[in-house]
Phi, psi and omega in degrees: 000121177280146181208152177283347180238127181242350184250151175213151178240133173241104176287119184226038183257000184290161183277340184066037187297331181290348181250009177295147004274003182304324184264015178297319181244341182249122177303141181300332180292343182260002176292138186281142163237109191071223181260020180225143171295152189300325181293333178292326175301319179294315180297318179298320178299317181293314180297320178295340180263008175092007180285133184238009181211098184250126175251122175257118181266122189237175174225183180301145179084011182253022184298335181298331178296310178299317181299322183296317184271351183284140175301147179224076184301325181296317178295317180298316180298318180295318179297319180292323178296330180273004180077020181255063186297324181297318179293320179298317179298321181295319179294317179294325183294325177294318178296323178293323176301316179296324179292316180298321179276357181044060184289130171236159184239145183219133176283138180283136176222134176129193184296160171296156178122151185283356174282335184296311179298328178294316178295319177305315187283330189265005184303327184249021181276350180064228183262020181273138168286164177209162173269148170233120178234138176281151184270007179244022176248143172233124177249136175242114183201157178295321175250123183306143177309316181301320180292323177297321178292320179297317179298321178296321178295319180296334177281321190254332187055037179225167175302146183226138175247143173281132181234154171224147173298147180223156169287128181308331179296339181271001183307323181295355180263350192226168162276129186246125184284147170269111186269126178263325186204138175261115183262010179075166184056031175080004181265124184235135170277128182235157181245009177149182180235141171255120185280121171049056180286161169296151182308320182287344180258359183296128183281350177201178180257031179236153177241137173279125183241186187291109175156125183214147157255120179246149183249168179304329179292327174293320177300321178295323175297321177297320177299318181295317177299321181290319176301318179296320180298315181294335177284326188244340177054043177228151176072197180227166180257112184249141177298321181296329176295320178295320179294318178297319179297319178294316185293341178295339184235339187222171188283136172228146182234155172242141176245119176287119187278131175274118181144185179251138180248129175238119176268135180246018189277353175222163188303315182295315180296322179297317179296320178298315180298317179299311184295315181297318180296317182295326181296335180275353182280134184296333180267314187279329183304308180299325179297314182292323179296320177296319179297314180298319179295318181297314181295320184290340181260359178288152173297152179302135178090352178279113181248016180295154178241000000 
């Protein structure tokens, strides 16, 4: 698949503190959704969208991510010797996915904030735009979210943010875009983001979610924010701050994503993502539906299994 964007960054250096103690020893990116760790869902989305150069920015204690995508010929050989060809094929397929995406790893260095890993990864990208996707999101859609963002960039040749419709009551949980113009097909011209506004102060009925096309000019804004941080040593460096600084003078767009978004960054959302994914499975879905029906029809206080 040909594409105007070939690079992507996955920031994966966070502590996963909202999921402790589950993430004390296991990186949050490696928690399973279905039969795959959540970061693999992100990598698959990128490869399916034509991305051929993926940088995963990590920190200490994230070796399991590298181990997951690394080829393991000894394991494959043992599985085939044991007659477990399907399992062997699955292990090989993950390594092939990493090869197709040409995954490289980079240690995060610099101030706190989600802008730092993006700046770390893009230092040598030159004048190329790139995608930024978080590793704790799962999107289910006919057209991958990444591909929808790429198409929006090909239309505008400007930075693009992934958006979803939201209930106004949820505005305090999100960055909410200020919409200047509706260009149809879900493409919106925006002039910035308001972070976590009160419902009555929300400038639109959309939420900015995990997914960006960023351009070299956004990277330059991140450099400026980082230079300022080293001068004053206060606050954090956020990607949305760089986007807002850019949007004050130049065009930024939002693309309303067609599909379902599952966030796995907190316990309740993670359980929802697990359950929703399992319900779509041809084997597990019927089992879970029977279980849910059985539990919902029990008398109050009945905890038998």
